[in-house]
C-alpha positions, 0 to 999 in steps of 0.5 A: 922766926924763919919762914918755914917755921912761920908757915908751920905755925899758920898751918897749926893755927888753921887746924886748931881753928878747924877743931874749934869750929866743929863743936856740933860733933859728938864723937860716937862709940861703934861696936861690931857685934859678931859682924860678918858679911856675904854678898852671895850664898857660899861666898864669905867676904867678912868672917865674924868680927867682934870689936869696940871702937871708943868715942873719939878714937882714930882707927886705921884699917889695913890689909892687902887688896881683897882683905875686906877693908872696903866691905867692912866700911860699907857695913859701918856706914849702912850700905852692906847689911851684915849677914850676921851680927850688928853694927851699933852706933852709941848702942843703937843698931844702925839698921834701925836708924833712917838713912837721914838719921845715919847721914846726920851722924856719919859722913863718908869719903869714898874712893869712887863717889860716882857722878858729879852732876856738873856741879862746881867745887863749891856746890859739891861741898855744899851738898854736905850741908843737906843732912842737917838742913830742912831748906834749900836756901843757904844762910851766910853761916852755911856759905862760911862753913863751906868756904872754911872747909874748902880753905882747910883742904887748900882748895878754896881758890878752886871754888868756882871750877867745875868739879869734873875739871879737877885732878884726882888729888884735888877731887879727893880734897873736895870730897873730904871738905864735903864730909867735914861740912856735915860736922859728923859724929863719925867720919869714915874714909876709904883710902883718903890719901889716894891721888894726894901728894906727900904734903897733902897726905900729911896735911889731910891726916893731921887735920882729920886726927885733930877733929872732935869726932870718931875717925875710921879710915882704911889705908894702904900705907902702913907708915901713915896708919902708924903715924896717926892712928890710936889703934889699927885693925889688921884684916887678912882674907876677911878675918880680923888678925889684930886690933891694937895700938900701932906699937903692938900691932906692927911686928915683922912677923905679922907684916910677913904673915899678912902682907908677905914682905920682910920688914925692918922696923925701928922707931921714927925719930920725931913721932916715936911710932913704928917706922918700916923698911920693906924688902923681898926675900923670896 
């Protein structure tokens, strides 16, 4: 077997191990029931959205800057309280859950996670255990959980480094590892591939796509959304423009309408998903 084939095989085995390890996750269905959000009176950021996300689905949210992607995610993980409508997790309004109950089921990876409080990489990931533990002591199993997550995200050699000393890409992989140790039912990621090189973008999304939980991720890269998502939400100026499979969502006319660019679309020879070539024709 060629070396490159062996490397790919080992990578696939590691990803399969990640899937089998996350047995506590119970994929949840999410319903947005006429959800809108306004930060202030007279300023509507999200127009009413009515969709249902199936348990275990991988949903990508795409749209131009300012289209409402992050605002919508914040409604889903119980930060932005909808101005109208409800976000339901397995039929329950998330605002009727406590913050801890929400953290036990939903994990998030944000673009800006705030201060690192002088923690090491291991300690940053260890924080992800908190919603599901009742004591500060860590068992051998807890330590193994953290180490496995670090290994899956290719940052185990950095475990003793100060988190603040890492590059942007390394920090992002550590944040994703922290979310994984929560063993969430729903994993929400806001632009998780920011700062990652091409190989790590593909590695991270391939791993996430195999996890036995519901995944909702905002992405700027339409190619990544097309390659990994079961369904794609398209937002434009706070309105839902489309919600369907990549094959049904991505058309040249819709990409022109939403992103104001021309596109040649063909089929990727490996994934058979839509592939894009963008150009300007002003």
